[in-house]
N, C-alpha and C positions, 0 to 999 in steps of 0.2 A: 432336746436342744443342745447344741454344742456349747462347750464352755466359753469359747472365744467368738461366739456368734455376735455380729454387730447388733446394737440395740436399735429396734425399730421405733422411731420417733413419730408421733402422730401430730400433724399440723392442726392448730386450733384457729388462728386468726391472723390477719394482717391489718395494720392500722397505719394511717398517714399522719405525719407530724411536719412541722415547719411553717415557714412564712407564706408559702404559696396559697393563694386564694383558690377555693374550690378543689383542693388537692385530692379529695375522696373520689373524684371522677376518674382518677388514674388507677384506682384499686381493682376494677374489673379486668385490668390487663395482667394481674397477678395470676399465674397459671395453676397454683395449687389450691384446691378447695378444702375447706374445713373437713376434717375426718380422714383425709388422705394421708399417706405416709409422706413425711418431709423428704424432699429430694433436692440435694444441693445443686445439681445440674438444672433442674426445673426452676429453682430459685434464681440462678444466674440468668437464665433465659427470660424470666419474668422482669428482672431489672433492665435487660436489654430492650424488651418491649415497652416498658414504661419510659425509658430514655428516648426511644424512637418517637413515642407519642408526645413527649414533652417538646422534642425538636419540631414535630409536625405542627404543634401549636405556637411555634415561634420562640420557645425557650431554648435558645441556642447554647447557653452555657449552664444549663441546669445541673445540679449536683444531687445525687441520691446517696445518702448514707444509710446503710442497712444495719440493723441490730437484730441478731437472732437470739431469742431468749429460750433457753432450754430449762424445762421444769423436770428435775431428776425424779421427783416423787411420782408424778403422773405420766412421765415419759412423753410429754407433749412439747411442742415448739410453737412459739408465737413470734411474729416478725413485726418490727417497727421500722417504717421507712420515713426518713427525714428528707423532705423535698425542699430544696432551695433553688429558686428560679434563676438567680444570677441576672445578668443583663439580658433583657428580652430582645429589643431591637436596637441596633446602634447605627446611626447614619452620620458619617463623618463629614461629607461635603456633597452639596448638590449643585450641579451646573445646568443652566437652561440656555439652550441655543435656539434662536429664532431664525428659521431658514426662509420663511415666506414673508417678503417685504410688503405684500399687498395688505392694506388695512382691512380688517374684518369688521363689519357692522353688527353689533349685538343689539337685539331688540328685546325689550321686556314688555310684555303685554299684561296689563292689569285687568281685573274683572270689575 
């Protein structure tokens, strides 16, 4: 091995933290499996996938803070993701315009 060879860090686990309910459901979108070498590019792509999934569920202003923990003794890496949902849905103003002036009869039938 060369003296200046980069250290190969082995990924061990990812965990979710924060106030978001059911946050563990986003962890399957993390692309690095335990036992694989840690790859910064794959890590960033994982964060993008999780952000996209958060948006898909309506968390439009979600924040992900990632903390990468390096264990020098075992040459392993664990990742903690803090998921903060932010504002989920914001409705500023709703306007209803009635265009049909014909009164509609509504019938409720009981049994």
